[in-house]
C-alpha positions in Angstrom: 34.4 22.8 -57.2 31.0 22.1 -55.6 29.3 24.1 -58.3 31.0 22.2 -61.0 30.1 18.9 -59.3 26.4 20.0 -59.1 26.4 20.9 -62.8 27.9 17.5 -63.7 25.4 15.7 -61.5 22.4 17.3 -63.2 23.9 16.6 -66.6 24.3 12.9 -65.8 20.7 12.7 -64.4 19.3 14.4 -67.5 21.4 12.1 -69.8 19.9 9.0 -68.1 16.5 10.4 -67.2 14.4 7.2 -67.1 17.1 5.4 -65.1 17.3 8.2 -62.7 13.5 8.3 -62.2 13.4 4.6 -61.5 16.4 4.9 -59.1 14.8 7.5 -56.9 11.4 5.8 -56.9 12.1 4.1 -53.6 13.1 7.4 -52.0 10.0 9.1 -53.3 7.7 6.3 -52.0 9.6 6.2 -48.6 9.4 10.0 -48.0 5.8 10.2 -49.2 4.8 7.3 -47.0 6.5 8.6 -43.8 5.2 12.2 -44.1 1.7 11.0 -45.1 1.5 8.7 -42.1 2.7 11.3 -39.7 0.4 14.0 -41.1 -2.7 11.8 -41.0 -1.7 10.5 -37.5 -1.4 14.1 -36.3 -4.8 14.9 -37.8 -6.4 11.9 -36.1 -4.8 12.9 -32.8 -6.0 16.5 -33.1 -9.5 15.3 -34.0 -9.6 13.0 -30.9 -8.4 15.8 -28.7 -11.1 18.1 -30.0 -13.8 15.5 -29.4 -12.6 15.0 -25.8 -12.2 18.7 -25.3 -15.8 19.2 -26.4 -16.8 17.3 -23.2 -14.8 19.7 -21.1 -11.0 20.1 -21.4 -10.1 20.0 -17.7 -13.1 18.1 -16.3 -13.9 15.3 -13.9 -17.0 13.3 -14.2 -18.5 11.1 -11.5 -21.1 8.4 -12.4 -22.7 5.7 -10.2 -21.1 2.3 -10.5 -22.9 -1.0 -10.8 -21.1 -2.3 -7.7 -23.3 -0.1 -5.6 -26.7 -1.4 -6.8 -29.0 -2.5 -4.1 -30.2 -6.1 -3.7 -33.0 -6.8 -6.2 -32.3 -3.6 -8.1 -30.6 -3.4 -11.5 -29.8 0.3 -11.2 -26.7 1.6 -9.4 -27.2 3.9 -6.4 -27.5 7.5 -7.6 -26.0 10.6 -6.0 -28.0 13.0 -3.9 -28.6 16.7 -4.5 -26.6 17.6 -1.4 -23.5 15.9 -2.8 -23.0 18.7 -5.4 -22.6 21.8 -3.1 -20.6 19.7 -0.7 -18.0 18.8 -3.4 -17.8 22.5 -4.4 -17.2 23.7 -0.8 -14.9 21.0 0.6 -12.5 20.1 -2.2 -9.7 22.5 -3.2 -9.2 23.1 -6.9 -12.8 22.8 -7.9 -13.8 25.8 -10.0 -17.4 24.8 -10.6 -19.6 21.7 -10.0 -23.0 20.7 -11.3 -25.3 17.7 -11.0 -27.2 16.3 -13.9 -30.2 14.1 -14.5 -31.1 12.6 -17.9 -33.8 10.6 -19.6 -34.6 9.4 -23.1 -37.9 10.9 -24.3 -39.8 12.0 -27.3 -39.7 15.7 -28.3 -42.6 17.0 -30.4 -43.0 20.2 -32.4 -45.4 21.1 -35.2 -46.6 17.4 -35.3 -43.0 16.1 -35.8 -41.7 13.6 -33.2 -38.0 13.1 -32.4 -36.5 10.6 -29.9 -33.8 12.5 -28.0 -32.2 12.9 -24.6 -33.4 15.5 -22.1 -30.8 16.6 -19.7 -31.4 18.5 -16.5 -28.4 20.7 -15.8 -27.4 24.2 -14.6 -25.5 27.1 -16.3 -22.4 25.9 -14.4 -22.8 22.5 -16.0 -23.2 24.1 -19.4 -19.9 26.0 -19.0 -18.0 23.1 -17.5 -18.8 20.9 -20.5 -17.9 23.6 -23.0 -21.4 24.1 -24.4 -22.1 27.4 -26.1 -25.5 29.0 -26.5 -25.2 30.6 -29.9 -28.7 32.2 -30.0 -31.1 33.0 -27.3 -29.9 32.9 -23.7 -29.0 30.4 -20.9 -31.2 29.8 -17.9 -31.8 32.5 -15.3 -31.2 31.9 -11.6 -35.0 32.1 -11.0 -35.6 29.4 -13.7 -33.0 27.2 -12.1 -34.1 27.6 -8.5 -37.9 27.4 -9.3 -37.5 24.6 -11.8 -39.4 26.4 -14.6 -40.3 24.7 -17.9 -37.8 26.2 -20.4 -35.4 24.5 -22.7 -32.3 24.9 -24.8 -32.0 22.6 -27.8 -29.0 21.1 -29.6 -28.3 21.3 -33.4 -29.6 17.9 -34.2 -32.9 18.5 -32.5 -33.2 21.8 -34.2 -32.6 20.3 -37.7 -35.1 17.6 -37.2 -37.9 19.5 -35.5 -37.4 23.0 -37.0 -35.9 22.3 -40.5 -37.0 25.7 -41.9 -38.1 28.0 -39.1 -36.5 29.8 -36.2 -37.1 27.8 -33.0 -36.6 30.6 -30.4 -39.8 31.4 -28.6 -41.7 28.4 -30.0 -43.2 25.6 -27.9 -41.5 22.2 -27.6 -43.2 19.3 -26.0 -40.9 17.0 -24.1 -42.8 13.9 -23.1 -45.9 15.3 -21.5 -44.3 18.6 -20.6 -44.5 21.7 -22.7 -41.8 24.3 -22.6 -40.7 27.4 -24.6 -37.3 27.3 -26.4 -35.1 30.0 -25.0 -31.8 29.1 -26.7 -29.9 26.9 -29.2 -26.5 25.3 -28.7 -23.5 25.5 -31.0 -22.9 22.4 -33.0 -20.4 20.1 -31.2 -20.4 17.0 -33.4 -19.7 13.4 -32.5 -18.5 12.7 -28.9 -15.6 10.7 -27.8 -17.9 7.7 -27.2 -19.4 7.9 -30.7 -22.6 9.6 -29.5 -24.2 12.6 -31.1 -23.6 15.5 -28.7 -26.1 17.7 -30.5 -29.0 15.4 -30.0 -30.0 16.9 -26.6 -32.6 19.1 -24.9 -31.3 21.0 -21.9 -33.7 22.0 -19.1 -33.1 23.2 -15.5 -32.1 20.4 -13.3 -35.1 20.7 -10.9 -37.5 20.7 -13.8 -36.2 17.4 -15.1 -36.1 15.9 -11.6 -39.6 16.9 -10.7 -41.5 16.6 -14.0 -39.5 14.2 -16.2 -37.8 11.5 -14.1 -39.9 11.9 -11.0 -37.2 11.9 -8.3 -34.4 14.1 -7.0 -31.6 11.7 -7.9 -28.4 12.9 -9.6 -27.1 10.6 -12.4 -23.9 12.5 -13.2 -21.7 15.1 -11.5 -19.5 17.2 -13.7 -16.6 19.1 -12.0 -14.5 21.9 -13.6 -10.9 21.7 -12.2 -8.7 24.7 -11.8 -5.7 24.2 -14.2 -3.3 25.3 -11.3 -4.3 22.1 -9.4 -3.2 18.6 -10.2 -6.2 16.5 -11.4 -4.9 13.4 -9.6 -4.9 15.2 -6.3 -8.4 16.5 -6.8 -9.6 13.1 -7.9 -8.1 11.5 -4.7 -9.8 14.1 -2.5 -13.1 13.6 -4.4 -12.8 9.8 -4.0 -12.3 10.2 -0.3 -15.2 12.6 0.2 -17.7 10.5 -1.8 -16.6 7.3 0.1 -17.4 9.1 3.4 -20.8 10.4 2.2 -21.8 7.1 0.8 -20.6 5.2 3.9 -18.0 2.9 2.2 -15.3 1.1 4.0 -11.7 1.7 2.8 -11.5 -1.9 1.5 -15.0 -1.8 0.0 -15.4 -1.5 -3.8 -16.5 2.0 -4.8 -20.1 2.3 -6.0 -19.1 5.3 -8.2 -16.6 5.9 -11.0 -14.4 8.9 -11.6 -13.6 9.9 -15.2 -10.7 12.3 -15.8 -11.2 13.8 -19.2 -7.7 15.3 -19.2 -6.1 11.9 -18.4 -8.2 10.3 -21.1 -7.1 12.9 -23.6 -3.4 12.5 -22.7 -3.6 8.7 -22.8 -5.3 8.5 -26.1 -3.0 11.2 -27.7 0.1 9.3 -26.4 -1.2 6.0 -27.8 -1.9 7.6 -31.2 1.6 9.2 -31.2 3.2 5.8 -30.6 1.1 4.2 -33.3 1.9 7.0 -35.7 5.6 6.6 -35.0 5.4 2.8 -35.5 3.7 3.1 -38.8 6.1 5.8 -39.9 9.0 3.6 -38.9 7.6 0.7 -41.0 7.1 3.0 -43.9 10.6 4.3 -43.7 11.9 0.8 -44.6 11.2 1.7 -48.2 13.8 4.5 -47.7 16.4 1.9 -47.0 15.3 -0.1 -50.1 15.6 3.2 -52.1 19.1 3.7 -50.7 20.1 0.2 -51.9 18.9 1.2 -55.3 21.1 4.3 -55.2 24.2 2.2 -54.4 23.4 -0.2 -57.2 22.9 2.5 -59.9 25.9 4.4 -58.7 28.1 1.3 -59.0 26.8 0.8 -62.5 27.5 4.5 -63.3 31.1 4.1 -62.0 31.6 1.0 -64.2 30.1 2.8 -67.3 32.3 5.9 -66.7 35.6 4.1 -65.8 37.4 5.4 -68.9 36.1 9.0 -68.2 37.3 8.7 -64.6 40.7 7.5 -65.8 41.0 10.5 -68.2 40.2 13.0 -65.4 42.7 11.4 -63.0 45.4 11.3 -65.8 45.1 15.0 -66.6 45.5 16.0 -62.9 42.1 15.6 -61.1 42.5 14.6 -57.5 40.9 11.6 -56.0 38.8 13.7 -53.6 37.4 15.7 -56.5 36.3 12.4 -58.2 34.8 11.3 -54.9 33.0 14.6 -54.5 31.5 14.3 -57.9 29.9 10.9 -57.4 28.8 11.8 -53.8 27.2 15.0 -55.3 25.3 12.9 -57.9 24.0 10.5 -55.2 22.9 13.4 -52.9 21.2 15.2 -55.8 19.3 12.0 -56.7 18.2 11.5 -53.2 17.3 15.1 -52.7 15.2 15.2 -55.8 13.5 12.0 -54.6 12.8 13.6 -51.3 11.4 16.8 -52.8 9.1 14.8 -55.1 8.1 12.7 -52.1 7.1 15.8 -50.1 5.0 17.1 -52.9 3.3 13.7 -53.3 2.7 13.4 -49.6 1.0 16.8 -49.5 -1.6 15.6 -52.0 -2.0 12.2 -50.3 -2.4 13.8 -46.9 -5.1 16.2 -48.1 -6.9 13.3 -49.8 -6.8 10.9 -46.8 -7.7 13.5 -44.2 -10.6 14.6 -46.3 -11.8 11.0 -46.6 -11.4 10.3 -42.9 -12.9 13.6 -41.9 -10.0 14.8 -39.7 -8.0 18.0 -39.7 -5.0 18.4 -42.0 -2.1 19.3 -39.7 0.9 20.5 -41.6 4.2 19.8 -39.8 7.1 21.7 -41.4 9.6 19.9 -39.1 8.8 16.4 -40.5 8.8 17.7 -44.0 12.2 19.4 -43.6 13.5 16.4 -41.6 12.5 14.0 -44.3 14.3 16.0 -47.0 17.5 16.3 -45.0 17.3 12.6 -44.1 16.9 11.7 -47.8 20.0 13.9 -48.6 21.9 12.2 -45.8 21.0 8.8 -47.4 22.7 10.0 -50.6 25.9 10.5 -48.6 25.6 7.1 -46.8 24.7 5.0 -49.8 26.8 7.0 -52.3 30.0 6.8 -50.4 31.0 3.3 -51.5 30.6 3.9 -55.2 32.3 7.3 -54.9 35.2 5.8 -53.0 35.5 3.0 -55.6 35.7 5.7 -58.4 38.3 7.7 -56.5 40.4 4.7 -55.9 40.7 3.7 -59.6 44.2 3.5 -61.0 44.4 5.9 -64.0 46.3 3.5 -66.2 43.9 0.6 -65.5 40.9 2.9 -66.0 42.2 4.1 -69.4 42.5 0.5 -70.5 38.9 -0.2 -69.6 36.6 -0.9 -72.6 
């Protein structure tokens, strides 16, 4: 019986092909819009997660806060070199910790100048922030402890200062300091704050402190947290320790700021998921509009085929068989619309993610769910016309002109 109903449904759709196409247009647009919005939203979420992870997936950052600036000084109070090992030894859950000092300066090679950022760090800091030395090598312990003049350059610096040659072993002038290039970093792309993470020259921390910035201050502390520990608990301990070392009263405003990259990633991802769901819900309104179109065209179909229905009922067809036939037609129409919408959404998603420069994240669940929901709409919106056809009186139906 179901096979015969399917055969009749396809025959009716083919008989009124243009009308059928226009009928399912709302379903096609609705399904395509919902899947496209969800796919693009997932791609944006994945891209944001990657950008934040490029700063260090499970990382805490501590920076001086403007509240701590001294009278007559526009700069906040920096950290001291001793703060770094103290954090590593006194706070549970800290896998690694590193201090950093940075300065904007001009890098020169082969007569080419490039304005960049020189960052003094350690091998621990490089690992915490998920930097990868693709060629050459990281710093040695002697280079770190003695503050030797060696440097590792990012991809942007390499492209602008060494567009054709291999930079390893060549001399780079950073400000007034000359240093050999011992390594290059893997390209990381744009950071979460919109900055170019590849426009950087890394040097040992002591080198930058002594020969670039001229002091032993720490402008940034990066901390790698053990995943087995709760970031909030580690942050609370860190806040307490730094308050003690910086002689701050419990009710006094902190002159430093803690940044939890994991919390930022979770918050941003959650917000994007909510926005994606909201946009998808708005787009799904067109599915309801398409369902109303299904009701309308099925009612017209019942009216056009009243005499045919009367003949079927008169020769022994049961009311449930007539009801099943019209329900099947409605489900087939909606399912075809859903299938076309899925195909259309695939192309639209590829196009939009390519234009936006984000990953294409295929979600089979949303695609299958949209197809099943479209089929379910066929049952919901096709039931009233199907019931009206099944309830026709054979005698009245045969008299219909």
